[in-house]
MARDOTOR-341016 format. One record per residue (C-alpha): chain; x, y, z. Coordinates in steps of 0.05 Angstrom, whole numbers. Layout:
REM residues N
   pafi        u        v        w
      A        X        Y        Z
...
END
This chain:
REM residues 286
   pafi        u        v        w
      A     -606    -1141      328
      A     -652    -1145      389
      A     -657    -1109      455
      A     -623    -1165      492
      A     -562    -1167      447
      A     -552    -1092      456
      A     -559    -1089      531
      A     -545    -1158      560
      A     -491    -1160      614
      A     -482    -1084      615
      A     -484    -1040      676
      A     -538     -986      679
      A     -535     -930      730
      A     -601     -906      759
      A     -605     -833      782
      A     -648     -835      844
      A     -645     -820      918
      A     -717     -838      931
      A     -713     -914      924
      A     -743     -919      855
      A     -697     -978      843
      A     -749    -1020      881
      A     -794    -1021      820
      A     -748    -1001      762
      A     -688    -1046      773
      A     -722    -1115      777
      A     -761    -1104      713
      A     -702    -1079      672
      A     -654    -1131      699
      A     -702    -1188      684
      A     -724    -1165      615
      A     -659    -1136      588
      A     -606    -1176      624
      A     -572    -1114      652
      A     -546    -1098      721
      A     -576    -1035      752
      A     -534     -998      804
      A     -552     -936      844
      A     -494     -889      857
      A     -496     -835      910
      A     -527     -777      872
      A     -568     -717      894
      A     -628     -714      847
      A     -660     -658      887
      A     -612     -610      854
      A     -655     -616      792
      A     -719     -597      828
      A     -759     -616      889
      A     -834     -629      899
      A     -832     -581      959
      A     -812     -525      911
      A     -753     -496      949
      A     -713     -519      888
      A     -744     -503      821
      A     -746     -560      770
      A     -693     -556      715
      A     -734     -545      652
      A     -792     -588      630
      A     -807     -656      661
      A     -770     -694      606
      A     -713     -643      606
      A     -704     -653      681
      A     -703     -729      673
      A     -653     -723      615
      A     -608     -677      656
      A     -608     -727      713
      A     -586     -785      670
      A     -534     -744      633
      A     -503     -721      698
      A     -503     -790      729
      A     -469     -819      668
      A     -417     -764      671
      A     -406     -778      745
      A     -398     -854      737
      A     -367     -859      668
      A     -418     -912      648
      A     -453     -911      580
      A     -523     -936      601
      A     -566     -894      647
      A     -636     -888      674
      A     -675     -832      708
      A     -747     -815      722
      A     -787     -753      736
      A     -858     -743      761
      A     -908     -687      757
      A     -977     -673      786
      A    -1028     -628      752
      A    -1100     -625      728
      A    -1116     -680      677
      A    -1109     -652      606
      A    -1178     -677      587
      A    -1213     -672      654
      A    -1183     -611      690
      A    -1225     -621      752
      A    -1186     -686      766
      A    -1113     -689      789
      A    -1066     -735      751
      A     -996     -762      758
      A     -951     -764      697
      A     -888     -806      704
      A     -831     -811      654
      A     -773     -860      656
      A     -716     -844      609
      A     -666     -896      584
      A     -603     -868      553
      A     -552     -911      516
      A     -492     -870      496
      A     -457     -930      464
      A     -514     -938      413
      A     -538     -866      412
      A     -608     -885      437
      A     -657     -847      481
      A     -722     -883      498
      A     -775     -856      544
      A     -830     -894      580
      A     -892     -856      604
      A     -953     -865      648
      A    -1010     -816      657
      A    -1055     -836      715
      A    -1112     -807      756
      A    -1092     -855      811
      A    -1059     -806      858
      A    -1069     -779      929
      A    -1037     -712      910
      A    -1069     -659      956
      A    -1055     -601     1003
      A    -1090     -557     1053
      A    -1081     -503     1107
      A    -1090     -525     1179
      A    -1090     -489     1246
      A    -1099     -548     1292
      A    -1074     -619     1300
      A    -1146     -644     1293
      A    -1152     -612     1223
      A    -1085     -643     1204
      A    -1110     -713     1222
      A    -1175     -702     1184
      A    -1133     -687     1122
      A    -1085     -744     1136
      A    -1142     -794     1138
      A    -1165     -772     1068
      A    -1097     -782     1035
      A    -1078     -850     1060
      A    -1033     -833     1119
      A     -991     -864     1148
      A     -977     -910     1088
      A     -969     -846     1049
      A     -923     -794     1079
      A     -939     -721     1093
      A     -900     -655     1091
      A     -910     -594     1135
      A     -885     -524     1119
      A     -900     -453     1139
      A     -916     -430     1069
      A     -936     -466     1006
      A     -879     -433      968
      A     -820     -440     1015
      A     -755     -403     1005
      A     -714     -449     1049
      A     -714     -523     1067
      A     -706     -502     1140
      A     -781     -489     1145
      A     -801     -557     1115
      A     -812     -622     1153
      A     -815     -680     1104
      A     -827     -755     1107
      A     -878     -755     1164
      A     -905     -826     1171
      A     -926     -832     1244
      A     -980     -800     1286
      A     -930     -774     1337
      A     -888     -746     1281
      A     -947     -709     1251
      A     -967     -680     1319
      A     -896     -656     1331
      A     -889     -626     1262
      A     -955     -588     1265
      A     -943     -562     1335
      A     -872     -541     1318
      A     -893     -505     1255
      A     -952     -470     1288
      A     -904     -440     1339
      A     -867     -407     1281
      A     -928     -387     1241
      A     -944     -313     1237
      A    -1017     -323     1218
      A    -1036     -385     1258
      A    -1037     -431     1198
      A     -988     -481     1168
      A     -987     -514     1099
      A     -997     -589     1099
      A     -989     -632     1037
      A     -977     -703     1013
      A     -904     -722     1007
      A     -898     -740      934
      A     -828     -770      937
      A     -832     -841      912
      A     -807     -874      976
      A     -863     -841     1016
      A     -918     -850      965
      A     -934     -922      945
      A     -988     -899      897
      A     -938     -859      858
      A     -888     -916      861
      A     -939     -960      824
      A     -944     -908      769
      A     -868     -907      762
      A     -872     -983      754
      A     -924     -975      699
      A     -880     -924      664
      A     -823     -974      667
      A     -868    -1027      634
      A     -883     -976      579
      A     -809     -964      571
      A     -797    -1038      562
      A     -851    -1042      509
      A     -816     -987      470
      A     -748    -1018      479
      A     -775    -1084      451
      A     -808    -1048      392
      A     -757    -1055      336
      A     -752    -1014      273
      A     -778    -1057      215
      A     -721    -1031      172
      A     -658    -1031      216
      A     -683    -1069      278
      A     -662    -1014      326
      A     -701    -1014      392
      A     -747     -956      409
      A     -790     -955      346
      A     -843     -912      380
      A     -899     -863      367
      A     -873     -793      353
      A     -940     -761      333
      A    -1013     -776      346
      A    -1066     -753      296
      A    -1136     -744      326
      A    -1201     -760      292
      A    -1224     -828      317
      A    -1297     -829      297
      A    -1353     -832      347
      A    -1386     -900      351
      A    -1455     -869      352
      A    -1453     -810      302
      A    -1387     -821      265
      A    -1363     -751      282
      A    -1287     -745      289
      A    -1265     -738      362
      A    -1201     -715      396
      A    -1180     -787      407
      A    -1123     -817      366
      A    -1142     -843      298
      A    -1072     -851      269
      A    -1003     -854      299
      A     -936     -839      266
      A     -878     -884      286
      A     -806     -863      272
      A     -738     -896      282
      A     -687     -852      315
      A     -631     -890      282
      A     -648     -895      208
      A     -707     -847      205
      A     -756     -899      178
      A     -828     -875      186
      A     -891     -916      190
      A     -964     -895      196
      A    -1012     -939      236
      A    -1087     -934      240
      A    -1121     -946      307
      A    -1057     -953      349
      A    -1098     -960      413
      A    -1136    -1020      383
      A    -1201     -980      379
      A    -1236     -966      313
      A    -1290     -922      345
      A    -1293     -874      404
      A    -1342     -881      460
      A    -1399     -830      452
      A    -1380     -801      519
      A    -1317     -774      485
      A    -1357     -741      429
      A    -1370     -666      432
      A    -1437     -675      397
      A    -1463     -736      433
      A    -1436     -712      500
      A    -1430     -636      495
END
């Protein structure tokens, strides 16, 4: 068994309305021999970055729900969906990071494989402005107009009626700010980066990286039954510091498990590092 024999010449449906097929489809079609199609499907029903619709569960749960629903809608057995999140970095909370997951669900073979990317490469940002000048100062910092912007009256909107999304021109930004200021009760409006993939090329690159990670996992076969998706299910910290040999929080051992036959394998130094940089040590770099 290999990944090509399982997936070649099959149709996979991708749950997206934000043009993620631009980076996901070419990779999966080339590497797996599948045909990716994008049906009409409202993924905003599972949550929106502008927060007027709360996300359905955790990040992975929301992605899983998307792919399950699109498979139900189309009647296909192979589906793909992705979900992104933006938050402080787990190790460096003063830095924003973008976590992307791409889920690959094969109902015919009872497989679920998830690719991931955690990156500090993001323009995720927001501010309050009271003038067009302030808006353009913010826009310059976040890569506008290549990266889109969103204007709203309040950072936690109750309705999509008060949100203007997908702003990618100077005239559009001026109009959106002036329009929203006329409706503002306090003389301020909320301005933020539009994090939808089609308006955020930096995020789109991270989705592409998550897709590469997905392919690595698909091509990782169980040593016992050769099922794709033989991936890490648990990371055990303790990688020793290169300078003082003290265990750090970095991964020393990884546990791989097959979701088909349950075979488990333990691997030392899965990140190809036998020692941690002293900057990651709580004693050398307190």
